[in-house]
C-alpha positions in Angstrom: 90.1 12.8 31.4 89.5 12.7 35.1 86.5 14.4 36.9 87.7 15.3 40.4 84.1 16.3 41.3 82.8 12.9 40.6 85.6 11.2 42.5 84.9 13.5 45.4 81.2 12.9 45.4 81.8 9.1 45.2 84.0 9.3 48.2 81.5 11.4 50.0 78.7 8.9 49.2 80.7 6.0 50.4 81.5 7.9 53.6 77.8 8.8 54.1 76.8 5.1 53.6 79.4 4.1 56.2 78.0 6.7 58.6 74.4 5.5 57.8 75.5 1.9 58.6 77.0 2.8 61.9 73.8 4.7 62.7 71.7 1.6 62.1 73.9 -0.8 63.7 72.2 -0.7 67.2 68.8 -1.1 65.3 69.5 -4.5 63.8 66.9 -6.3 65.8 64.3 -3.6 65.0 65.1 -3.8 61.4 64.8 -7.6 61.5 61.4 -7.5 63.2 60.1 -5.1 60.6 61.3 -7.3 57.7 59.7 -10.5 59.3 56.5 -8.6 59.8 56.5 -7.7 56.1 57.1 -11.4 55.1 54.7 -12.9 57.6 51.5 -12.4 55.7 52.8 -13.4 52.2 54.9 -16.5 53.3 53.1 -18.5 55.9 55.3 -21.5 55.4 58.0 -19.7 57.3 55.9 -19.9 60.5 54.3 -23.3 60.1 57.5 -25.2 61.0 59.5 -24.5 64.1 62.8 -25.3 62.3 62.2 -22.8 59.5 60.9 -20.2 61.9 64.0 -20.3 64.1 66.3 -20.2 61.1 64.4 -17.4 59.5 64.9 -15.2 62.6 68.6 -15.9 62.6 68.9 -15.6 58.8 67.1 -12.2 58.6 69.4 -10.8 61.3 72.5 -12.1 59.4 71.3 -10.5 56.2 70.9 -7.2 57.9 74.2 -7.4 59.5 75.9 -8.4 56.3 74.5 -5.5 54.3 75.5 -3.0 57.1 79.0 -4.5 57.0 79.1 -4.1 53.3 78.0 -0.4 53.5 80.4 0.4 56.2 83.4 -1.3 54.6 83.1 0.4 51.2 85.0 1.2 49.0 86.7 -1.7 47.7 84.9 -4.3 49.8 84.0 -7.6 48.0 80.4 -8.6 47.9 80.0 -11.3 50.7 78.2 -14.6 50.1 74.9 -15.8 51.6 74.9 -16.4 55.4 75.2 -20.0 56.5 71.6 -20.0 57.8 70.3 -18.8 54.4 71.9 -22.0 52.9 70.2 -24.1 55.7 66.9 -22.5 55.0 67.3 -23.3 51.2 67.9 -26.9 52.1 64.9 -27.1 54.4 62.7 -25.6 51.5 64.1 -28.3 49.3 63.4 -31.2 51.8 59.8 -29.9 52.3 59.2 -29.6 48.6 58.6 -25.9 48.7 59.2 -24.5 45.1 62.5 -22.5 44.7 60.4 -19.7 43.1 58.9 -19.1 46.6 62.3 -19.0 48.1 63.6 -16.4 45.6 60.5 -14.3 45.9 60.9 -14.2 49.7 64.5 -13.3 49.1 63.8 -10.4 46.8 61.0 -9.1 48.8 63.0 -9.2 52.1 66.0 -7.4 50.6 63.8 -4.8 48.9 62.2 -4.2 52.3 65.6 -3.9 54.0 66.9 -1.4 51.4 63.7 0.7 51.9 64.3 0.8 55.7 67.9 1.9 55.1 66.9 4.5 52.6 64.3 5.9 55.0 67.0 6.6 57.6 69.1 8.8 55.2 67.1 12.1 55.6 67.6 11.8 59.4 71.4 12.2 58.9 71.5 14.9 56.2 69.2 17.5 54.6 71.2 17.4 51.2 68.7 15.8 48.9 71.3 15.5 46.2 73.4 13.4 48.5 70.3 11.4 49.5 69.6 10.7 45.8 73.2 9.6 45.2 73.2 7.5 48.3 70.0 5.8 47.1 71.5 5.0 43.7 74.6 3.5 45.4 72.5 1.7 47.9 70.5 0.0 45.2 73.5 -1.1 43.3 75.3 -2.5 46.4 72.0 -4.2 47.6 71.3 -5.9 44.3 74.9 -7.0 43.9 74.6 -8.6 47.3 71.2 -10.2 46.4 72.5 -11.6 43.2 75.6 -13.1 44.9 73.7 -14.6 47.8 70.7 -15.8 45.8 73.0 -17.7 43.4 74.4 -19.5 46.4 71.0 -20.1 47.9 69.7 -21.6 44.7 72.8 -23.8 44.4 72.2 -25.1 47.9 68.6 -25.7 47.1 69.3 -27.5 43.9 72.1 -29.5 45.6 69.6 -30.7 48.3 67.1 -31.5 45.6 69.6 -33.6 43.8 70.6 -35.4 47.0 67.0 -36.1 47.7 66.4 -37.3 44.2 69.4 -39.6 44.5 68.2 -40.9 47.8 64.7 -41.6 46.4 66.2 -43.3 43.4 68.3 -45.4 45.7 65.2 -46.2 47.9 63.3 -47.2 44.7 66.2 -49.4 43.6 66.4 -51.1 47.0 62.6 -51.6 47.0 62.7 -53.3 43.6 65.5 -55.6 44.7 64.4 -56.5 48.2 60.6 -56.4 48.1 59.0 -59.6 46.7 62.0 -61.9 47.0 59.6 -64.7 48.2 56.0 -65.8 47.5 55.1 -65.4 51.1 52.5 -62.7 51.9 53.8 -61.9 55.3 57.5 -61.9 54.3 56.7 -59.5 51.4 55.0 -57.1 53.8 57.9 -57.2 56.2 60.3 -56.5 53.4 58.2 -53.4 52.7 58.5 -52.2 56.2 62.2 -52.9 56.4 63.1 -51.0 53.2 61.0 -47.9 54.1 62.2 -47.5 57.7 65.8 -47.2 56.6 65.6 -43.7 55.1 62.0 -42.7 54.6 59.7 -43.2 57.5 60.0 -43.8 61.3 57.2 -46.2 61.5 55.6 -48.3 58.7 52.5 -50.6 59.1 50.9 -52.9 56.6 47.2 -53.9 57.0 45.5 -56.4 54.7 41.8 -57.3 54.5 40.9 -60.7 55.9 39.3 -61.4 52.5 42.8 -60.8 50.8 44.3 -63.3 53.2 41.6 -65.9 52.7 43.3 -68.8 50.9 40.0 -69.8 49.4 39.5 -66.4 47.9 35.9 -66.4 49.0 36.1 -63.8 51.7 33.4 -61.0 51.5 35.0 -58.0 49.8 32.8 -55.5 51.6 34.3 -56.5 55.0 36.6 -53.7 56.2 38.2 -55.8 58.9 41.9 -55.6 58.5 44.7 -57.7 59.9 48.1 -56.3 60.8 50.6 -58.5 58.8 53.7 -56.4 59.3 55.0 -53.3 61.2 58.4 -51.9 61.8 59.7 -48.8 63.7 63.1 -47.1 64.0 62.5 -47.4 67.8 63.1 -50.7 69.6 60.1 -52.9 70.3 57.9 -50.7 68.0 56.2 -48.8 70.8 54.0 -46.5 68.6 51.0 -48.8 67.6 48.8 -50.6 70.1 48.0 -53.4 67.6 50.5 -56.2 67.3 51.2 -58.3 64.2 48.3 -60.7 63.6 45.7 -58.5 65.4 42.6 -57.3 63.6 40.9 -53.9 63.7 38.6 -51.6 61.8 38.8 -47.9 61.2 35.9 -45.4 62.0 33.6 -44.9 59.0 34.4 -41.2 58.6 38.2 -41.5 59.1 40.9 -40.7 56.6 42.0 -44.4 56.2 38.4 -45.5 55.3 38.2 -42.6 52.7 41.6 -43.7 51.2 40.4 -47.3 51.0 37.0 -46.4 49.5 38.3 -43.8 47.0 41.6 -45.5 46.3 43.4 -42.2 46.7 46.5 -41.8 48.9 46.4 -39.2 51.7 49.2 -36.9 53.1 48.1 -35.8 56.6 50.3 -33.4 58.5 49.4 -33.1 62.2 49.6 -29.6 63.6 50.1 -29.0 67.3 49.2 -31.8 69.8 45.8 -32.8 68.2 46.2 -36.5 67.3 43.3 -37.8 65.2 41.3 -40.6 66.7 42.2 -43.0 63.8 45.9 -42.5 64.7 45.4 -42.9 68.5 42.2 -44.6 69.4 42.9 -44.2 73.2 44.1 -41.3 75.3 47.1 -43.2 76.6 48.3 -44.0 73.1 47.7 -40.3 72.1 50.1 -39.3 74.9 52.7 -41.8 73.7 52.5 -40.4 70.2 52.5 -36.7 71.3 55.6 -37.4 73.4 57.3 -39.0 70.4 56.5 -36.0 68.3 54.3 -37.6 65.6 53.7 -34.9 63.0 53.2 -36.5 59.5 51.3 -39.5 58.2 50.9 -41.0 54.6 48.1 -43.4 53.9 48.6 -45.4 50.7 46.1 -48.1 49.6 47.5 -51.4 48.3 46.1 -51.8 44.8 46.8 -54.7 42.5 44.9 -55.9 39.4 41.9 -53.8 40.2 41.5 -55.0 43.8 42.1 -53.2 47.0 44.1 -55.5 49.3 44.8 -53.2 52.3 46.4 -50.1 53.5 50.1 -49.0 54.3 50.7 -46.3 56.7 54.0 -44.2 56.8 54.7 -42.1 60.0 57.3 -39.6 60.9 58.0 -38.5 64.4 61.8 -38.6 64.8 62.5 -37.2 61.4 61.8 -33.4 61.6 60.9 -32.9 58.0 57.2 -33.7 57.2 56.2 -35.7 54.3 55.8 -33.8 51.0 54.0 -34.4 47.8 57.1 -35.9 46.3 57.3 -38.3 49.2 53.7 -39.3 48.6 54.5 -40.1 45.0 57.5 -42.0 46.0 55.5 -44.0 48.6 52.8 -44.7 46.0 55.4 -46.1 43.6 57.0 -48.4 46.2 53.6 -49.6 47.5 52.3 -50.3 44.1 55.3 -52.6 43.5 54.7 -54.2 46.9 51.1 -54.6 46.1 51.8 -56.7 42.9 54.2 -58.8 44.9 51.7 -59.4 47.7 49.0 -60.2 45.1 51.3 -62.6 43.4 52.1 -64.3 46.8 48.3 -64.3 47.6 47.4 -65.9 44.2 50.3 -68.4 44.5 49.3 -69.3 48.0 45.7 -69.9 46.8 46.8 -72.0 43.9 49.4 -73.9 46.0 46.8 -74.6 48.7 44.3 -75.8 46.0 47.0 -78.0 44.3 48.2 -79.4 47.6 44.6 -80.2 48.7 43.9 -81.8 45.4 47.1 -83.8 45.6 46.5 -85.0 49.1 43.0 -86.1 48.2 44.4 -88.1 45.3 47.2 -89.8 47.4 46.3 -92.7 49.7 45.1 -91.1 52.9 46.0 -94.0 55.2 48.7 -96.6 55.2 47.6 -99.4 53.1 47.3 -102.7 55.2 48.1 -105.5 52.9 49.0 -109.1 53.7 51.8 -109.2 51.1 53.7 -106.1 52.4 53.8 -103.7 55.3 54.1 -100.2 54.0 54.9 -96.7 55.3 55.0 -93.5 53.1 55.7 -89.8 53.1 54.9 -87.0 50.8 56.6 -83.6 51.1 55.7 -80.7 48.9 58.4 -78.4 47.6 59.3 -75.1 49.2 56.9 -72.3 48.7 58.7 -70.6 45.8 59.0 -73.9 43.9 55.3 -74.8 44.0 53.5 -78.1 44.3 54.5 -80.7 41.9 53.0 -83.9 40.5 54.7 -86.6 42.7 52.6 -89.6 43.7 52.8 -93.1 45.2 50.2 -95.8 45.4 49.7 -99.3 46.9 47.2 -101.3 44.9 45.9 -104.8 45.9 45.9 -107.3 43.1 44.4 -110.7 42.7 46.2 -113.8 44.0 47.4 -112.1 47.2 49.7 -109.9 45.2 50.2 -106.2 45.6 51.4 -103.4 43.2 53.7 -100.6 44.4 53.8 -97.4 42.3 55.8 -94.2 42.4 55.6 -91.5 39.8 56.5 -87.9 39.1 54.8 -85.5 36.6 56.9 -82.8 35.1 55.7 -79.3 36.0 54.2 -77.4 39.0 51.0 -76.2 40.2 47.4 -77.2 39.6 48.1 -78.6 36.2 50.7 -81.0 37.5 48.5 -82.1 40.4 45.5 -82.7 38.0 47.7 -84.6 35.6 49.0 -86.7 38.5 45.4 -87.5 39.5 44.6 -88.6 35.9 47.7 -90.8 35.6 47.1 -92.3 39.1 43.5 -93.2 38.1 44.8 -94.7 34.8 47.4 -96.8 36.7 44.7 -98.2 38.9 42.5 -99.0 36.0 45.3 -100.8 34.2 46.3 -102.6 37.4 42.6 -103.8 37.8 43.0 -105.8 34.6 46.3 -107.3 35.8 48.6 -106.0 33.1 52.3 -106.9 33.3 54.6 -103.9 34.4 55.9 -103.3 30.9 52.4 -103.6 29.3 51.0 -101.3 31.9 53.6 -98.6 31.2 53.1 -98.9 27.5 49.4 -98.3 28.0 50.2 -95.4 30.3 52.5 -94.0 27.7 49.7 -93.9 25.2 47.5 -92.1 27.8 50.1 -89.4 28.2 50.5 -89.0 24.4 46.7 -88.5 24.2 46.8 -85.9 27.0 49.5 -84.0 25.0 47.2 -83.8 22.0 44.3 -82.5 24.1 46.2 -79.7 25.8 46.7 -76.2 24.5 50.3 -75.2 23.6 50.6 -72.6 26.5 50.2 -75.4 29.1 53.6 -77.0 28.1 54.3 -80.5 27.1 53.0 -83.2 29.5 55.6 -85.7 30.6 56.1 -88.0 33.6 58.1 -90.8 35.0 56.8 -93.9 36.7 58.0 -97.1 38.4 55.5 -100.0 38.7 56.3 -103.1 40.7 54.3 -106.2 41.5 55.2 -108.4 44.5 53.8 -111.9 44.8 54.0 -113.2 48.5 53.4 -116.9 47.3 56.5 -117.0 45.1 58.3 -114.1 46.8 59.1 -112.7 43.3 59.0 -109.1 42.4 58.3 -107.9 38.8 58.9 -104.2 37.9 59.4 -101.8 35.0 60.6 -98.2 34.9 59.6 -95.3 32.6 62.5 -92.9 33.2 62.2 -93.4 37.0 65.1 -94.0 39.4 65.2 -97.8 40.4 64.1 -98.8 43.8 66.6 -99.6 46.6 66.5 -103.2 47.9 67.5 -104.1 51.4 67.8 -107.8 52.1 67.7 -109.0 55.7 70.6 -110.5 57.6 71.2 -114.2 57.3 70.1 -116.4 60.2 72.6 -116.3 63.1 74.2 -113.0 61.9 74.0 -109.8 63.8 71.9 -107.2 62.1 72.1 -104.6 60.8 75.7 -104.9 59.7 75.1 -107.9 57.6 72.3 -106.4 55.6 72.7 -105.9 51.8 71.7 -102.6 50.4 71.7 -102.1 46.6 69.9 -100.5 43.8 67.9 -103.1 41.9 69.0 -103.9 38.4 66.0 -102.6 36.4 66.2 -101.5 32.8 65.2 -97.8 32.9 62.9 -97.0 29.9 62.1 -93.6 28.4 59.8 -91.2 30.2 56.1 -91.3 29.5 55.0 -89.3 26.6 57.7 -90.1 24.1 55.9 -93.0 22.4 57.2 -95.8 20.2 59.8 -97.0 22.6 59.6 -100.3 24.5 59.6 -101.0 28.2 61.1 -104.0 29.9 60.1 -106.0 33.0 62.7 -107.2 35.4 62.0 -110.0 37.8 63.9 -111.2 40.9 63.2 -113.1 44.1 63.1 -111.3 47.5 63.7 -113.0 50.8 61.0 -112.5 53.4 61.4 -109.2 55.4 63.2 -107.5 52.5 62.8 -103.8 52.1 61.7 -102.1 48.8 62.4 -98.4 48.9 60.6 -96.4 46.1 61.0 -92.7 45.8 61.1 -89.8 43.5 64.3 -88.0 42.5 63.6 -85.1 44.9 64.7 -87.3 47.8 68.3 -87.8 46.4 69.0 -85.0 44.0 68.9 -81.2 44.4 70.4 -78.0 43.2 73.2 -78.2 45.8 73.5 -82.0 46.1 75.0 -84.7 43.8 72.9 -87.7 43.1 75.6 -90.1 43.9 76.1 -88.4 47.3 72.3 -88.7 47.8 72.3 -92.4 47.0 75.2 -93.0 49.3 73.5 -91.3 52.1 70.3 -93.4 51.3 72.3 -96.6 51.5 73.9 -95.7 54.8 70.6 -94.9 56.5 69.0 -98.1 55.2 71.9 -100.2 56.3 71.1 -99.4 59.9 67.4 -98.9 59.5 65.2 -99.8 62.5 62.4 -102.3 62.5 59.8 -99.6 62.3 59.0 -98.4 58.8 57.6 -95.1 60.0 60.9 -94.4 61.9 62.8 -95.5 58.8 61.0 -92.9 56.7 61.7 -90.2 59.2 65.4 -91.1 59.3 65.6 -90.9 55.5 64.0 -87.5 55.4 66.1 -86.1 58.2 69.3 -87.3 56.6 68.5 -86.5 53.0 66.3 -83.4 53.4 67.5 -81.4 56.5 65.7 -78.4 55.2 62.6 -77.8 53.1 63.0 -79.6 49.7 63.4 -77.7 46.5 61.4 -80.4 44.7 58.5 -82.6 45.7 59.2 -85.9 47.4 57.3 -89.1 47.5 58.6 -91.9 49.5 57.2 -95.4 49.8 58.9 -98.1 52.0 57.5 -101.7 51.8 58.6 -104.7 53.8 57.9 -108.0 52.0 56.1 -110.9 53.5 55.9 -114.4 52.4 52.5 -116.3 52.5 52.5 -119.3 54.8 52.9 -122.4 52.5 50.0 -124.0 54.5 47.7 -121.3 53.1 48.3 -122.3 49.5 47.0 -125.4 47.8 47.8 -126.3 44.3 46.4 -129.0 42.0 47.4 -129.8 38.4 44.6 -130.9 36.1 44.5 -132.8 32.8 42.5 -131.3 29.9 39.6 -133.8 30.6 36.0 -133.1 31.7 36.3 -136.0 34.1 38.9 -134.0 36.2 36.1 -131.5 37.3 34.8 -133.8 40.0 38.4 -134.3 41.3 38.8 -130.5 41.4 35.6 -130.2 43.5 36.8 -132.9 45.9 40.2 -131.2 46.2 38.5 -127.9 47.1 36.4 -129.5 49.6 39.2 -131.3 51.3 41.3 -128.1 51.4 38.6 -126.0 52.9 37.9 -128.7 55.6 41.6 -128.5 56.5 41.5 -124.8 56.8 38.2 -124.9 58.9 36.2 -123.2 56.2 33.5 -125.9 55.6 30.8 -123.2 55.3 32.5 -122.0 52.1 32.7 -125.4 50.6 29.5 -125.3 48.5 30.3 -121.9 46.9 34.0 -122.8 46.4 33.2 -126.2 44.8 30.8 -124.5 42.4 33.3 -121.8 41.5 36.1 -124.2 41.0 33.9 -126.5 38.9 32.9 -123.6 36.6 36.4 -122.2 36.2 38.0 -125.6 35.6 35.2 -126.5 33.1 35.9 -123.2 31.2 39.7 -123.9 31.1 39.2 -127.5 29.9 36.6 -126.6 27.3 38.2 -123.4 25.9 41.8 -123.3 27.2 44.9 -125.4 26.7 47.1 -127.5 28.9 48.7 -127.3 31.4 45.7 -126.5 33.6 46.1 -125.7 37.3 43.8 -125.0 40.2 45.1 -123.0 43.1 43.4 -122.0 46.4 45.0 -119.1 48.5 43.9 -118.4 52.0 44.8 -114.9 52.9 42.6 -112.0 54.0 40.1 -113.5 51.4 39.8 -116.9 49.9 41.0 -116.9 46.3 40.3 -119.6 43.8 42.5 -119.5 40.7 42.5 -121.6 37.5 45.3 -121.1 35.0 45.8 -122.5 31.5 48.0 -121.9 28.5 45.5 -120.1 26.4 45.4 -116.3 26.1 41.6 -116.2 25.3 39.8 -114.3 28.1 36.3 -115.5 29.0 33.4 -113.0 29.3 29.9 -113.2 30.6 27.0 -113.4 28.2 23.3 -113.4 28.5 22.1 -117.1 28.2 18.7 -117.7 26.5 16.0 -119.7 28.3 16.7 -123.0 26.7 20.5 -122.6 26.4 22.4 -125.4 28.2 25.5 -123.2 28.8 26.5 -119.6 29.3 25.6 -119.2 32.9 28.9 -120.2 34.6 30.7 -116.9 34.9 27.4 -115.3 35.8 27.1 -117.7 38.7 30.7 -116.9 39.7 30.1 -113.2 39.6 27.0 -113.5 41.8 28.5 -115.9 44.3 31.9 -114.2 44.9 33.0 -110.7 46.0 34.9 -110.1 42.7 36.5 -112.0 39.9 38.7 -111.3 36.9 41.3 -112.5 34.5 45.1 -111.7 34.4 47.4 -112.5 31.5 51.0 -113.7 31.7 53.7 -114.7 29.4 52.5 -118.3 29.3 48.7 -117.9 29.3 46.0 -116.6 31.6 44.6 -116.9 35.1 40.9 -116.7 36.0 40.4 -115.9 39.7 37.5 -115.3 42.1 37.6 -114.0 45.7 35.3 -114.7 48.6 35.2 -112.9 51.9 36.0 -115.0 54.9 33.6 -115.8 57.8 34.1 -113.6 60.8 35.8 -116.2 62.9 38.2 -117.2 60.1 39.5 -113.8 59.1 42.8 -114.5 60.6 43.8 -118.1 59.9 46.1 -119.9 62.3 49.6 -120.3 61.0 50.7 -124.0 60.7 47.3 -125.6 60.0 48.2 -128.8 58.3 46.5 -129.4 54.9 47.1 -130.8 51.5 49.1 -128.2 49.7 49.6 -129.9 46.4 47.8 -132.7 44.5 48.2 -134.1 41.1 45.3 -135.7 39.4 46.4 -138.4 37.0 44.2 -140.2 34.6 
């Protein structure tokens, strides 16, 4: 059943609302000002930012106009959505981290105040209180319908912006995890932090580290607050904001925010209001003017913490980005910085360990080029790239008795201090075994036992110790080279051009034919010695596999390049080393590289004298005369007495305790060497002779009268040798001096 009265009253109310809206239309600005005055005290965030303040003025006027349009266009008008500026304000609230509840409360309070203002104007147009009451009811219904519709859109815009920010922050976190810490270099890691965070987070990022954190020895004083700028990046060209350049040092005032952040370990969010720039941001007035002109308004201070230590401070600055940092931004910055801090600390610890290992390794390697009469040498050692770490490669040149020399190259499996220390132990063991003149295969067998003992002594978490080694002995008298390999790449041999041929085209370059035994540490497997003769001025090139092999390079290609370089190698061994490294390692090697190049020399035949002796005590006097004659020919008469005595004692021991054949050999090189060989493997030793003993003092006399003496064993017996220093004017004997170089004493 229809009620005409109600329809009539509804029409009259709508007409009155339209009349009321037209009456208030000229007062839109006044109504806007009254609403903003009501909101001013309760929502200060609307006036703290110029962007929000300007949008709030426009948005409030748009709400007033939208409500008046809705009242004037009734009946049948659809409820309009929120004005565009209202959606923009919702997005600004989301970007600044203001809770959506604050936004909705401001929305409800503003619209309630607007409805109150409209209702207050109704009595001025009519005295019919019944109409006024009906108008109030209709006004509330229309107003709340508008509030519901517009608030839904505002909340949707707010949440959409929050989701976008969350996606952006997740993307930033993902980029940071992938791009920060890609190397074990402190400066590069700090640069990666600044690069990631200036893309979509801050306008300027600086990274300062304590000098103690950068100290490679790790002994810097922790209380020192001096910091060094290791990285900085700005969205502006040439980074004009900071006065301090990368590499510069500075300290903050004691009562400043950065010092409090460092001492307490708590991050700080500092928004700068107006034009007052804190002194710790701009120490000078000129810099303060620059920062004010740029519009700096928000700073984050985040300490770098890792494993309980404070390493430094990261600053994030905004000036071009209008939105200040929020608490969510602070949490995001803390997460990114914490990851970067771990990477920087890893790089710092790695740098310290690498420097220690490298220093240890360099102290264990020969410091200077060894000057040996048997060979001329040049060497190089290159540590691996920073991420790979220092390995256990080594080389050595060891003088042996009888003018011989040992050449050694080895490679310990592994990286870091453990590998360097293991290398030092093996190098010491090789020198000890070389000192007792072991054959190459016997020396590697003993070295294999050493590695096995080291494996038993080490804890399981250190990994299994293993190594490769190449040991070669060169004799300049016979020009023969004996060598054995324990899993190591054979040396390359370069023989000189024949007389009358044009070098270097006629040089022969080839890998030596050496049986490669198992690596050290396997045990139970034999090693084999190869022996061949080398022409004078031949090159022996010993190296570790890092010179010819790599992740991106085939071994065969590396060997081919090695042969090509050696085929046209210059006379200078130092230049040869440089050319090899330039050709084979144009960039930093992925593995350690040890390189040893030796040019063989032949001892002048005039500086070697040999005498075969029968196993007869009467031959001792002949040996003394032979020694005296040879020394006279060499101009070393002042050494005759000692040499005759040494030869007499050594020959007597060989005749008494050894077996034929017996041979006396004198070698003039940088020292004077007297050698007596026989076919017995029994080694002599010194003993304490009693007062009335007739013998037992021979080797004691030899030890007292010579620089050093010893025994070396061969396949066919042993050699007892003794060395004497040459007089000052005879240190460099003249080549070509005529002398008796061989004599046979026949009964």
